[in-house]
N, C-alpha and C positions, 0 to 999 in steps of 0.2 A: 483582528484579521486584516489583512492589508487589501489594498485593492487591486485589479488582477484579475488572475485565472482561480479558478475554485477547485478548491482542495476535495475528494471525494474518497473515503476511505470505504474498503472494502473486506469488512472480516465474519468470522462464523466462528463456532464453539471450536471447532478442531478446523480441520482439512474441507469441510463440505462443500466440495467443486468449489468453491471459493475463489481458485485461481482460475477456473475455465471462463467463472462469470466476468472475473476481473478483464481477462481478455477481450472476450467478447464485447463486456460493456464500452471498454476504448475503441475497438475496432469500431463501434456505432457512432458513437463522438468523432471519431477519426474521416467517418463517411458522410458523416454530418458536416463537412470543412470544417474541423474544430483540428485547433494544434494541440495534440495532446501527449504528455510525458507519462508513464508509469513508473513506479518509484517503488522496486520491491524492499520493504523493512521486517520481512520474513525471514529474521536470521537466524532463526532455528529448523526451518524448513524451506531451503530456497529452493522451487520448482519451476519459476518462472522462465530463467535463463533456459534451461532444457524447453519448455515448453516451447518458447520463441526460435526455440533452433538458431540462438545467436553464436557467432563464430567471432574470432580473433579478439575478445574480450580480456584483457589483460587488467583493468583496473576496475573495481567496483566501490560501491556505496561504503564499507568499510574501511578502504585506503582513503577515500576522500575525508570519512570522520575523522579515522586516526590522524589527517593532517596531511598523509605520503602521497596526497596529488592533489590537482582542481578539477573544479566541475567540470569542465570540457572533459575532460579525461576518465569521466565514468558516464558519459553522456552518449549512447551509442544509437544510432539510426536504424529504423525496423527496415525490411521490405517496403514499407506503405511511405511514401514521403509526407513529414508531419507527425508523423510516430513514430516518437521516441521512446526510450528506455534506459531507466539507469538502473544494473543486475547487484545481484549477489550471487558470487560465483561458488563460492563455500560456506559451510557453516561457521559464524562468525563463534571466537574466543570467547568476547567478552561482551553479548549483546545487551544485557541492560546496561552498562554503560554507554555504550554506544548511544541510544535512545536519548541520553541527558547531555549529550555534548551540544557547545553552543553552534557546531557549522550544523548539526542538523535544520536548525530555524534559520541559519545563514539561507540553507539550500531552498529552503522552500520560499523564502521570500525573493531570491533569485528567480527560480522558476514560476513563480505567478507573475512576472513581469514577461515571461516568454512565450507560455504557453496559457491556453484558454480551460482546461482543464490538466489536473495534476492529478493521478489517480494512484492512491496507496494501497498496496497489499500488505495489510496489517498479521501480525502476530495475533493466533486464538485468543478471544479476550477472557475466556474460562478459566485457562489455565497458565497462562502468562501474563504476567501484571506489566509489561512492556507496555500492551496495549494504551495502556492507561496515558501516558508518556505520550504514546503517538498521537491518539486520537485530537489533541488539545492543536494540533495544526489544523485538521479538518473543518472544513464546512457542512458537508452533508457524509453522512454516516451510513453503511449501508449493510445491513449483515443478511447472510445467506442461512437460511433455515432450509433445513431437508427433514422430508418426510421420511419417518420411522429410522431417523439417523439424531438428528440433534434432541438430544437429551432435556428436558423439561426443566432440569437444574441447574443447564446453562443459562437459559431463558431466566430464569428468578437470579443467577448469578448479573447477567446484562441488566436486569431491570435496575439492581442495585446499583449499579457501578452507574447508569444513566443518573439515578437520585442523587447519590453520593459528590458525584462530579459535576452537576450537574448538566449534561450534556443534552444539545439541542440537535434537531433535524436527524433525526433517526428515519432511518424504515427499513424494512423486511423484503429481501427475497426469496421467495417460496417456490422452492424444487420439489413437485407434487412424483414424478417421474423421471429416472435419469435414465 
């Protein structure tokens, strides 16, 4: 992984408050005077666009990965200076193919040169295999585990993926009460 910004992946077995954890984490890094960009790669369940109340979004990461626009066209400022966002507006037709495109690798290389932290909103790790392609871009991998919500079988699946793909820098965010 190249020099520059750190890529942090936030994942979960389904969507156990993953989006809220990601937004809160990005805000914390931003308040610590870091330049942060949130990259939504949850192609099948894009919620961040609405959660961040983004308006005027005409192009998204799907357009970029399909070669229909440049990075500048998909990079949106939030109401906080230094906290940017790359959205997904709607569910993608070909999500499994999108994560394999070379343009995704180029995107992360460029973002590493401009931001202190690149935060990835990942697809669920236990039901969608896109996650295995996305995680190769991350330096730090944080997984949301929620009491009474996360299934033991999901943790077993994650353990298997971690061992099989030799993934390092794993951490957990445990949510006891929501």
